[in-house]
MARBA-3410 file (N, C-alpha, C, O; in Angstrom, 1 decimal):
86
0.9,-1.2,0.0,0.0,0.0,0.0,0.9,1.2,0.0,1.9,1.3,0.6 ~ 0.5,2.2,-0.7,1.3,3.5,-0.8,1.1,4.3,0.5,0.0,4.3,1.1 ~ 2.1,4.9,1.0,2.1,5.7,2.2,1.8,7.2,1.8,1.3,8.0,2.7 ~ 2.2,7.6,0.6,2.1,9.0,0.2,1.7,9.1,-1.2,2.2,8.4,-2.1 ~ 0.6,9.9,-1.5,0.1,10.1,-2.8,0.3,11.6,-3.2,-0.1,12.4,-2.3
0.7,11.8,-4.3,0.9,13.2,-4.8,-0.2,13.6,-5.7,-0.5,12.9,-6.7 ~ -0.8,14.8,-5.4,-1.9,15.3,-6.2,-1.6,16.6,-6.8,-0.8,17.4,-6.3 ~ -2.2,16.8,-8.0,-2.3,18.2,-8.5,-3.4,18.8,-7.7,-4.0,18.2,-6.9 ~ -3.6,20.1,-7.8,-4.6,20.8,-7.0,-6.0,20.7,-7.6,-6.6,21.8,-7.8 ~ -6.5,19.5,-7.8,-7.8,19.4,-8.4,-8.9,19.8,-7.4,-8.8,19.6,-6.2
-10.0,20.3,-7.9,-11.1,20.8,-7.1,-11.7,19.7,-6.2,-12.2,20.0,-5.1 ~ -11.7,18.5,-6.7,-12.3,17.4,-5.9,-11.5,17.1,-4.7,-12.0,16.4,-3.8 ~ -10.3,17.6,-4.6,-9.4,17.3,-3.4,-9.1,18.5,-2.6,-8.9,18.4,-1.4 ~ -9.1,19.7,-3.2,-8.6,20.9,-2.5,-9.7,22.0,-2.5,-10.2,22.4,-3.6 ~ -10.1,22.4,-1.3,-11.0,23.5,-1.2,-10.3,24.9,-1.4,-10.8,25.8,-2.1
-9.1,25.0,-0.8,-8.4,26.2,-0.8,-6.9,26.0,-0.7,-6.4,25.1,0.0 ~ -6.1,26.7,-1.5,-4.6,26.7,-1.4,-4.2,27.7,-0.4,-4.5,28.9,-0.5 ~ -3.4,27.2,0.6,-2.9,28.1,1.6,-1.5,28.3,1.4,-1.0,28.2,0.2 ~ -0.7,28.7,2.4,0.7,29.0,2.2,1.5,27.8,2.0,1.3,26.7,2.6 ~ 2.6,27.9,1.1,3.5,26.8,0.9,2.8,25.6,0.3,2.0,25.7,-0.6
3.0,24.5,1.0,2.3,23.2,0.5,1.1,22.9,1.3,0.5,21.8,1.1 ~ 0.6,23.8,2.1,-0.6,23.5,2.9,-1.8,23.7,2.0,-1.9,24.7,1.2 ~ -2.8,22.9,2.3,-4.1,22.9,1.5,-5.2,22.7,2.5,-5.1,22.0,3.5 ~ -6.3,23.3,2.2,-7.6,23.0,2.9,-8.2,21.9,2.0,-8.8,22.2,0.9 ~ -8.2,20.7,2.5,-8.7,19.5,1.7,-10.2,19.4,1.8,-10.8,19.9,2.8
-10.8,18.8,0.8,-12.2,18.5,0.9,-12.5,17.4,1.9,-11.7,16.6,2.2 ~ -13.8,17.4,2.4,-14.2,16.4,3.3,-14.0,15.0,2.7,-13.7,14.0,3.4 ~ -14.3,14.9,1.4,-14.3,13.5,0.8,-12.8,13.0,0.7,-12.6,11.9,0.9 ~ -11.9,13.9,0.4,-10.5,13.5,0.3,-10.0,13.1,1.7,-9.3,12.1,1.9 ~ -10.4,13.8,2.7,-10.0,13.5,4.1,-10.5,12.1,4.5,-9.8,11.3,5.1
-11.8,11.9,4.1,-12.4,10.5,4.4,-11.7,9.4,3.7,-11.4,8.4,4.2 ~ -11.3,9.7,2.4,-10.7,8.7,1.5,-9.3,8.4,2.1,-8.9,7.3,2.2 ~ -8.5,9.5,2.5,-7.2,9.3,3.1,-7.3,8.5,4.4,-6.5,7.6,4.7 ~ -8.3,8.9,5.2,-8.4,8.2,6.5,-8.7,6.7,6.3,-8.2,5.9,7.1 ~ -9.6,6.4,5.4,-10.0,5.0,5.1,-8.8,4.2,4.7,-8.5,3.1,5.2
-8.0,4.7,3.7,-6.9,3.9,3.1,-5.5,4.2,3.9,-4.6,3.4,3.6 ~ -5.5,5.1,4.7,-4.3,5.3,5.6,-3.0,5.9,4.9,-1.9,5.4,5.2 ~ -3.2,6.8,4.0,-2.1,7.4,3.3,-2.1,8.9,3.6,-3.1,9.5,4.0 ~ -0.9,9.5,3.3,-0.8,11.0,3.4,-0.9,11.6,2.0,-0.5,10.9,1.0 ~ -1.4,12.8,1.9,-1.4,13.5,0.6,-0.4,14.6,0.5,-0.1,15.3,1.5
0.2,14.7,-0.6,1.1,15.8,-0.9,0.6,16.5,-2.2,0.1,15.8,-3.1 ~ 0.7,17.8,-2.3,0.2,18.5,-3.4,1.3,19.3,-4.1,2.2,19.8,-3.6 ~ 1.1,19.3,-5.5,2.1,20.1,-6.3,1.9,21.6,-6.1,0.8,22.0,-5.6 ~ 2.9,22.3,-6.4,2.8,23.8,-6.3,1.8,24.3,-7.4,1.8,23.7,-8.5 ~ 1.0,25.3,-7.1,0.2,25.9,-8.2,1.0,26.4,-9.3,2.1,27.0,-9.2
0.6,26.1,-10.5,1.3,26.5,-11.8,2.6,25.9,-11.8,3.5,26.4,-12.5 ~ 2.9,24.7,-11.1,4.2,24.1,-11.2,4.1,22.9,-12.1,4.2,21.7,-11.7 ~ 4.1,23.2,-13.4,4.0,22.2,-14.4,5.1,21.2,-14.4,5.0,20.0,-14.8 ~ 6.3,21.6,-13.9,7.4,20.7,-13.9,7.2,19.6,-12.9,7.7,18.5,-13.1 ~ 6.5,19.9,-11.8,6.2,18.8,-10.8,5.2,17.8,-11.4,5.4,16.6,-11.3
4.2,18.3,-12.0,3.1,17.4,-12.5,3.7,16.5,-13.6,3.4,15.3,-13.7 ~ 4.6,17.1,-14.5,5.2,16.3,-15.5,6.1,15.2,-15.0,6.1,14.1,-15.6 ~ 6.8,15.5,-13.9,7.6,14.5,-13.3,6.8,13.3,-12.8,7.2,12.2,-12.9 ~ 5.7,13.6,-12.1,4.8,12.5,-11.6,4.3,11.7,-12.8,4.3,10.5,-12.8 ~ 3.8,12.4,-13.9,3.2,11.7,-15.0,4.3,10.9,-15.7,4.1,9.8,-16.2
5.6,11.4,-15.7,6.7,10.6,-16.3,6.9,9.4,-15.5,7.2,8.3,-16.1 ~ 6.8,9.4,-14.2,7.1,8.2,-13.4,6.0,7.2,-13.6,6.3,6.0,-13.7 ~ 4.7,7.6,-13.8,3.6,6.7,-14.1,3.9,6.0,-15.4,3.7,4.8,-15.6 ~ 4.3,6.8,-16.4,4.6,6.3,-17.8,5.7,5.3,-17.7,5.6,4.2,-18.4 ~ 6.8,5.6,-17.0,7.9,4.7,-16.8,7.4,3.3,-16.3,7.8,2.3,-16.8
6.7,3.4,-15.2,6.2,2.2,-14.5,5.3,1.4,-15.5,5.5,0.2,-15.6 ~ 4.4,2.0,-16.2,3.5,1.4,-17.1,4.3,0.7,-18.2,4.0,-0.5,-18.5 ~ 5.2,1.4,-18.8,6.0,0.8,-19.9,6.9,-0.4,-19.5,7.1,-1.3,-20.3 ~ 7.4,-0.3,-18.3,8.3,-1.3,-17.8,7.6,-2.5,-17.1,8.2,-3.6,-17.0 ~ 6.4,-2.4,-16.7,5.7,-3.4,-15.9,4.4,-3.9,-16.4,3.8,-4.9,-16.0
3.8,-3.1,-17.3,2.4,-3.4,-17.8,2.3,-3.5,-19.3,1.2,-3.6,-19.8 ~ 3.4,-3.5,-20.0,3.4,-3.7,-21.4,4.2,-4.9,-21.8,5.3,-5.0,-21.3 ~ 3.6,-5.9,-22.5,2.3,-5.9,-23.0,1.2,-6.1,-21.9,1.6,-6.3,-20.7 ~ 0.0,-5.9,-22.3,-1.1,-6.0,-21.3,-1.0,-7.2,-20.5,-0.8,-8.3,-21.0 ~ -1.1,-7.1,-19.1,-1.0,-8.2,-18.2,-2.2,-9.1,-18.3,-3.3,-8.7,-18.6
-1.9,-10.4,-18.1,-3.0,-11.4,-18.0,-2.9,-12.0,-16.6,-1.9,-12.8,-16.4 ~ -3.8,-11.7,-15.7,-3.8,-12.3,-14.4,-5.2,-12.9,-14.1,-6.2,-12.6,-14.7 ~ -5.2,-13.8,-13.2,-6.5,-14.6,-12.9,-7.5,-13.8,-12.1,-8.7,-14.0,-12.2 ~ -7.0,-12.8,-11.3,-7.9,-12.0,-10.5,-7.2,-10.8,-9.9,-6.0,-10.6,-10.1 ~ -7.9,-9.9,-9.2,-7.4,-8.7,-8.7,-6.3,-8.9,-7.7,-5.3,-8.2,-7.6
-6.4,-10.0,-6.9,-5.4,-10.3,-5.9,-4.1,-10.6,-6.6,-3.0,-10.2,-6.1 ~ -4.1,-11.4,-7.7,-2.9,-11.7,-8.4,-2.3,-10.4,-9.0,-1.1,-10.3,-9.0 ~ -3.1,-9.5,-9.5,-2.6,-8.3,-10.0,-1.9,-7.5,-8.9,-0.8,-6.9,-9.1 ~ -2.6,-7.3,-7.8,-2.0,-6.6,-6.7,-0.7,-7.2,-6.2,0.3,-6.5,-5.9 ~ -0.6,-8.5,-6.2,0.6,-9.2,-5.8,1.8,-8.8,-6.8,2.9,-8.6,-6.4
1.4,-8.9,-8.1,2.4,-8.6,-9.1,2.9,-7.1,-9.0,4.1,-6.9,-9.0 ~ 2.0,-6.2,-8.8,2.3,-4.8,-8.7,3.2,-4.5,-7.5,4.1,-3.7,-7.5 ~ 2.9,-5.1,-6.3,3.7,-5.0,-5.1,5.1,-5.5,-5.4,6.1,-4.8,-4.9 ~ 5.2,-6.6,-6.1,6.6,-7.1,-6.4,7.4,-6.1,-7.3,8.6,-6.1,-7.2 ~ 6.7,-5.4,-8.1,7.3,-4.5,-9.0,7.9,-3.2,-8.3,8.9,-2.6,-8.7
7.2,-2.9,-7.2,7.7,-1.7,-6.4,9.0,-2.0,-5.7,9.5,-1.2,-5.1
END
């Protein structure tokens, strides 16, 4: 399970941008984080370089671990495979 997830400042997650990296999160994001037990980190506003880096990491992982398309028997097997890749 991931301990930290990085978000862009999407409206469904952020009510208000405060100073620095502080955000006023939406109630739904707080409930989601509480349920799954991870911390949220947010990109700087207008910080396209940060978002691109995150998207690049996702692309790298996908190209190296999910191409060609995986064939697994169930979700548990997929999760086991993805954990092993991390």
